[in-house]
C-alpha positions as CSV (number, residue, x, y, z in Angstrom):
1,M,86.8,140.8,146.0
2,N,87.9,137.3,144.9
3,K,85.7,134.5,145.6
4,I,87.3,131.7,147.7
5,L,84.5,129.1,147.2
6,T,81.7,128.7,144.6
7,I,78.9,126.4,145.8
8,T,76.6,125.1,143.0
9,I,73.1,124.1,144.1
10,P,71.0,122.0,141.3
11,T,67.3,122.8,142.2
12,Y,64.1,121.2,140.8
13,N,60.9,121.5,142.6
14,M,62.5,121.9,145.9
15,E,60.2,124.4,147.8
16,K,59.8,122.3,150.7
17,Y,63.7,122.0,151.5
18,L,65.1,124.9,149.6
19,R,65.1,127.7,152.5
20,R,66.8,125.2,155.1
21,C,69.5,124.6,152.4
22,L,70.3,128.4,151.7
23,D,69.9,129.3,155.3
24,S,72.6,127.1,156.3
25,L,74.9,129.2,154.3
26,I,74.1,132.3,156.0
27,I,77.5,133.2,157.9
28,D,79.7,136.2,158.8
29,K,78.9,138.9,156.4
30,E,82.6,139.2,155.4
31,L,83.2,135.6,154.9
32,M,79.8,135.6,152.8
33,E,81.5,138.3,150.5
34,R,84.2,135.6,149.9
35,L,81.4,133.2,148.8
36,E,79.5,132.6,145.3
37,V,76.3,130.3,145.5
38,L,75.1,129.5,142.2
39,V,71.3,128.4,142.6
40,V,70.9,126.6,139.2
41,N,67.1,126.2,139.0
42,D,66.4,123.5,136.4
43,G,63.1,124.5,135.2
44,S,61.3,124.2,138.4
45,K,57.4,124.4,138.3
46,D,56.9,125.2,141.9
47,T,58.2,128.2,143.8
48,S,61.8,127.1,143.9
49,S,63.0,129.9,141.7
50,A,60.9,132.9,143.7
51,I,62.5,131.4,146.9
52,A,66.1,131.5,145.4
53,H,65.4,135.0,144.2
54,E,64.7,136.3,147.6
55,Y,68.2,135.3,148.9
56,E,69.6,136.8,145.7
57,K,67.9,140.2,146.5
58,K,69.1,140.1,150.2
59,Y,72.5,138.7,149.7
60,P,73.4,140.1,146.1
61,H,77.1,139.7,146.8
62,T,77.2,136.1,147.5
63,F,73.7,134.4,146.0
64,R,73.1,134.2,142.2
65,V,70.1,132.3,140.7
66,I,70.6,130.7,137.2
67,D,67.1,130.1,135.9
68,K,67.3,127.6,132.9
69,E,65.2,124.8,131.0
70,N,64.9,121.2,132.5
71,G,68.0,119.2,131.7
72,N,68.5,117.2,134.8
73,Y,71.4,117.1,137.3
74,G,74.3,117.0,135.1
75,S,73.1,119.8,133.1
76,C,73.0,122.0,136.4
77,V,76.6,121.1,137.4
78,N,77.7,121.8,133.9
79,R,76.2,125.2,134.1
80,G,77.8,126.0,137.6
81,L,81.2,125.0,136.4
82,M,80.6,127.2,133.5
83,E,79.8,130.3,135.8
84,A,82.0,129.5,138.8
85,T,84.6,132.2,139.8
86,G,85.8,130.8,143.0
87,K,89.0,129.3,143.7
88,Y,87.3,126.3,145.0
89,F,84.2,124.5,144.0
90,R,81.8,122.1,145.5
91,L,78.1,120.9,145.2
92,L,75.2,121.1,147.6
93,D,72.0,119.4,146.8
94,S,69.0,121.6,147.5
95,D,67.3,119.0,149.8
96,D,70.5,118.7,152.0
97,W,72.3,121.4,153.8
98,F,75.7,122.2,155.6
99,D,76.1,122.5,159.4
100,T,76.4,126.3,159.5
101,K,79.0,126.7,162.3
102,A,81.1,124.0,160.7
103,F,80.7,125.9,157.5
104,A,82.0,129.3,158.7
105,I,85.2,127.3,159.9
106,F,85.5,125.6,156.6
107,V,85.5,129.1,154.6
108,E,88.0,130.5,157.1
109,K,90.3,127.6,156.4
110,L,89.8,127.7,152.6
111,L,91.4,131.1,152.8
112,K,94.5,129.6,154.5
113,F,95.4,126.6,152.2
114,D,96.5,126.3,148.4
115,V,95.7,122.5,147.8
116,D,93.9,120.6,145.0
117,M,91.3,119.0,147.2
118,V,89.8,119.4,150.4
119,L,88.1,116.7,152.4
120,T,85.4,117.2,155.3
121,S,83.1,114.3,156.8
122,Y,79.5,114.2,156.5
123,N,76.4,113.2,158.5
124,T,73.4,111.1,157.0
125,I,69.9,111.9,158.4
126,Y,67.1,109.5,158.0
127,T,63.8,111.0,157.0
128,N,61.7,107.8,158.7
129,N,62.9,108.2,162.2
130,G,65.4,111.3,162.3
131,T,68.4,109.0,163.1
132,T,71.6,110.7,162.3
133,V,74.6,108.5,161.2
134,R,78.2,109.9,161.3
135,H,80.7,109.3,158.8
136,P,84.1,110.5,160.4
137,F,87.7,109.7,158.9
138,N,89.8,107.2,160.5
139,K,91.9,107.9,163.5
140,G,95.2,107.8,161.6
141,C,94.2,110.9,159.6
142,L,95.9,114.0,160.6
143,Y,93.6,117.2,160.2
144,D,95.0,120.3,158.5
145,K,98.0,118.3,157.3
146,I,99.0,118.8,153.5
147,Y,99.1,115.5,152.1
148,D,100.7,114.4,148.9
149,L,98.2,111.8,147.3
150,P,100.8,109.7,145.4
151,E,102.2,109.1,148.7
152,T,99.3,108.7,150.8
153,N,96.9,106.0,151.1
154,L,93.9,107.7,151.2
155,Y,91.9,104.6,151.7
156,D,93.2,104.6,155.1
157,F,91.2,107.7,156.0
158,I,87.9,106.6,154.7
159,Y,85.6,105.2,157.5
160,P,83.8,101.8,156.8
161,P,81.6,100.4,155.6
162,V,81.7,103.5,152.8
163,M,85.1,102.5,151.6
164,S,84.5,105.2,148.8
165,L,84.9,108.7,148.4
166,P,81.4,110.5,148.1
167,M,80.5,113.7,146.7
168,H,79.5,114.9,150.2
169,D,83.1,114.9,151.5
170,T,84.6,116.5,148.4
171,T,85.7,119.9,147.5
172,Y,88.2,120.6,144.3
173,S,90.0,123.5,143.2
174,M,88.5,125.2,140.0
175,E,92.2,124.7,138.5
176,I,91.9,120.8,138.7
177,L,88.3,120.8,137.5
178,K,89.4,122.8,134.6
179,R,92.5,120.7,134.1
180,S,90.1,117.5,134.3
181,K,87.9,119.2,131.6
182,L,85.0,117.8,133.7
183,R,81.6,117.7,132.2
184,H,78.7,115.6,133.4
185,D,76.4,113.5,131.7
186,E,73.2,115.2,130.9
187,G,69.6,114.1,131.2
188,I,70.5,111.3,133.7
189,S,71.1,110.7,137.4
190,Y,74.0,109.6,139.6
191,T,76.5,111.9,137.9
192,D,77.9,112.6,141.3
193,M,80.2,109.7,140.6
194,E,81.6,111.5,137.8
195,Y,82.3,114.7,140.0
196,V,84.5,112.6,142.3
197,Y,86.1,110.2,140.3
198,I,87.2,112.1,137.0
199,P,89.2,115.2,138.7
200,L,90.7,112.9,141.3
201,Q,93.3,111.6,138.7
202,Y,94.8,115.2,138.6
203,V,95.1,115.8,142.3
204,K,98.5,115.8,144.2
205,K,98.1,118.0,147.1
206,F,95.0,117.4,149.7
207,V,93.9,118.3,153.2
208,V,91.4,116.9,155.6
209,F,89.4,119.3,157.8
210,D,87.9,118.0,161.0
211,L,84.6,119.4,160.1
212,E,81.0,117.4,159.7
213,L,80.1,119.7,157.0
214,Y,77.6,117.9,154.8
215,Q,74.1,117.0,156.0
216,Y,73.0,114.4,153.6
217,Y,69.0,113.9,153.9
218,I,67.9,110.5,152.9
219,G,64.5,108.9,152.4
220,R,62.4,111.7,150.8
221,E,60.0,110.3,148.2
222,G,61.3,110.6,144.5
223,Q,65.0,110.7,145.7
224,T,67.5,109.1,143.4
225,M,68.5,106.9,146.3
226,D,64.8,105.7,146.7
227,P,64.7,101.8,146.0
228,E,61.9,102.5,143.3
229,S,63.6,105.3,141.8
230,R,66.9,103.4,141.4
231,K,65.1,100.5,139.6
232,K,63.6,103.3,137.4
233,H,67.0,104.7,136.6
234,V,69.0,101.7,136.3
235,G,70.2,102.5,132.9
236,D,71.5,105.8,134.3
237,L,73.9,103.8,136.4
238,Y,75.0,102.1,133.3
239,K,75.6,105.3,131.4
240,V,77.7,106.5,134.3
241,I,79.9,103.3,134.2
242,E,80.3,103.9,130.5
243,T,81.5,107.3,130.9
244,L,84.0,106.2,133.5
245,S,85.3,103.3,132.2
246,P,87.7,104.8,129.5
247,Y,89.1,106.8,132.5
248,H,89.4,103.8,134.4
249,F,90.7,101.0,132.3
250,T,93.3,103.3,130.0
251,D,96.8,103.0,131.0
252,I,95.8,101.5,134.2
253,E,99.3,100.4,135.0
254,Q,101.0,103.7,135.1
255,R,98.7,105.1,137.8
256,H,100.2,105.1,141.3
257,T,98.4,102.6,143.9
258,N,97.1,104.9,146.2
259,L,95.2,106.7,143.5
260,L,94.1,103.5,142.0
261,N,92.8,102.2,145.3
262,V,90.3,105.2,145.7
263,Q,89.4,104.9,141.9
264,R,88.6,101.3,142.3
265,G,86.2,101.9,145.3
266,L,84.3,104.4,143.4
267,M,84.0,102.0,140.6
268,Q,83.2,99.0,142.7
269,N,80.4,101.3,144.2
270,V,78.7,101.9,140.8
271,V,79.0,98.4,139.6
272,W,77.5,97.1,142.3
273,S,74.7,99.3,142.5
274,A,73.9,98.6,138.8
275,L,74.4,94.6,139.5
276,N,72.2,94.8,142.5
277,I,69.3,96.8,140.8
278,T,69.7,94.6,137.5
279,L,69.4,91.4,139.4
280,L,66.5,92.5,141.8
281,Q,64.6,93.1,138.5
282,I,65.2,90.0,136.8
283,D,61.9,89.2,136.3
284,K,60.8,92.5,135.0
285,K,60.5,93.4,131.4
286,G,63.7,94.4,129.3
287,I,66.2,92.7,131.8
288,N,68.0,91.0,128.9
289,I,69.3,94.6,127.9
290,Y,70.8,95.1,131.3
291,K,72.2,91.5,131.7
292,D,74.1,92.0,128.4
293,K,75.6,95.3,129.7
294,L,76.4,94.0,133.1
295,N,78.0,90.9,131.5
296,A,80.2,93.3,129.3
297,I,81.1,95.3,132.2
298,L,82.3,92.1,134.3
299,S,84.4,91.0,131.1
300,I,86.2,94.0,130.5
301,T,86.8,94.5,134.5
302,K,88.0,90.9,134.6
303,R,90.3,91.4,131.8
304,K,91.7,94.8,132.3
305,D,91.7,95.3,136.4
306,P,91.6,91.9,137.9
307,V,91.9,93.7,141.5
308,L,88.7,95.7,140.8
309,Y,86.9,92.4,139.6
310,S,87.9,90.5,142.6
311,M,86.2,93.5,144.7
312,V,83.1,93.5,142.8
313,N,82.8,89.5,142.9
314,R,82.5,89.7,146.5
315,Y,78.7,90.4,145.6
316,F,78.5,87.2,143.8
317,R,80.1,85.4,146.8
318,H,77.3,86.9,149.1
319,V,74.6,85.6,146.8
320,P,75.7,82.5,145.2
321,V,72.7,81.4,143.5
322,L,73.6,84.2,141.0
323,W,75.9,81.8,139.6
324,F,73.1,79.8,138.5
325,W,71.1,82.4,136.9
326,E,74.4,83.2,134.5
327,K,74.7,79.2,133.8
328,F,71.0,78.2,133.3
329,E,69.2,81.0,131.8
330,F,66.5,78.7,130.4
331,A,65.0,78.3,133.8
332,S,61.9,80.7,134.9
333,P,63.3,84.0,135.7
334,R,60.7,84.5,138.4
335,F,62.1,81.3,140.1
336,F,65.6,82.7,140.1
337,S,64.4,86.2,141.4
338,W,62.7,84.4,144.3
339,L,66.2,82.3,144.8
340,I,68.1,85.7,144.8
341,K,65.8,86.9,147.4
342,L,66.2,84.0,149.6
343,A,69.9,83.9,149.1
344,T,70.0,87.4,150.3
345,K,67.9,86.8,153.4
346,L,70.3,83.8,154.3
347,G,73.4,85.6,153.8
348,N,72.0,88.5,155.9
349,V,71.1,86.0,158.8
350,K,74.5,84.5,158.4
351,N,76.3,87.7,158.8
352,K,74.2,88.4,161.8
353,L,75.2,85.1,163.4
354,L,78.9,85.8,162.5
355,K,79.1,89.3,163.8
356,P,80.1,88.6,167.2
357,F,83.0,86.5,166.3
358,K,84.3,89.3,163.6
């Protein structure tokens, strides 16, 4: 039986969370036979592989375990792309899960549509207090309607303050992924930006389902979004920017505005992240390497895409002391680190005071 959907689950030392993830995919038998779940075990040193093989043994027509040497997240995605046989493809991190009821409906709907991209909303679940934050689409979005991306301002659908298209929302057709020749950078983190950005330029037809499918678990120690992990892997962000830059700045004037709006949102997010982490580490060894890279990125952005530069520049308006950091490099880095933190706090206070009037 032809598979309607391939789900790739990159897995590394996730024995604590993997069962929850895989259990969330157990739905009606007939629907499961239309699924292909690739658990790509990235050289785990715990029992992750053994757990995954339990599901493969119990549901042999759905689950398949791929054991490989450690190569980080991107290598797992690349392997999943190589092995996938489904009509559609999407990612699921092994510490996250799907809402099972929504997932069953999702698969049923996929059987009825022939599009390049499918969007579903997601929830963020915070580990420290169990709070759930919903990320719905805006009210102007019509569900189950096939939209033409060149004619649709997808930005109108995205719920603020995200203002970008996350991996958690996005399912692509395998045809689009093959056309885009998507291949993730290997050995680094944050390549989910590549997954969303690169195939997007080939999308014409897309649909939005009214489903809160993806459950994003945030706050786990060692997670790539953990502040300390982000500081450690700031260089990975610059590598992702270097990968995306040729896609973004080449023939930019030939792209339709609606596509460009979403691409700018994605680029803004990754540049903001790199900028923020770089500046917070201003008093750490090696900052000059990243400062030069940051300046190069800002320079090419200002020259090639002034609109994106204006979007990125909002960060500087919120933290005006960064101008001094750029102009007076001879001063103590620790002094400017203190100024940045002070300015950030003052900016937060200002935002809170103005909130009732916005």
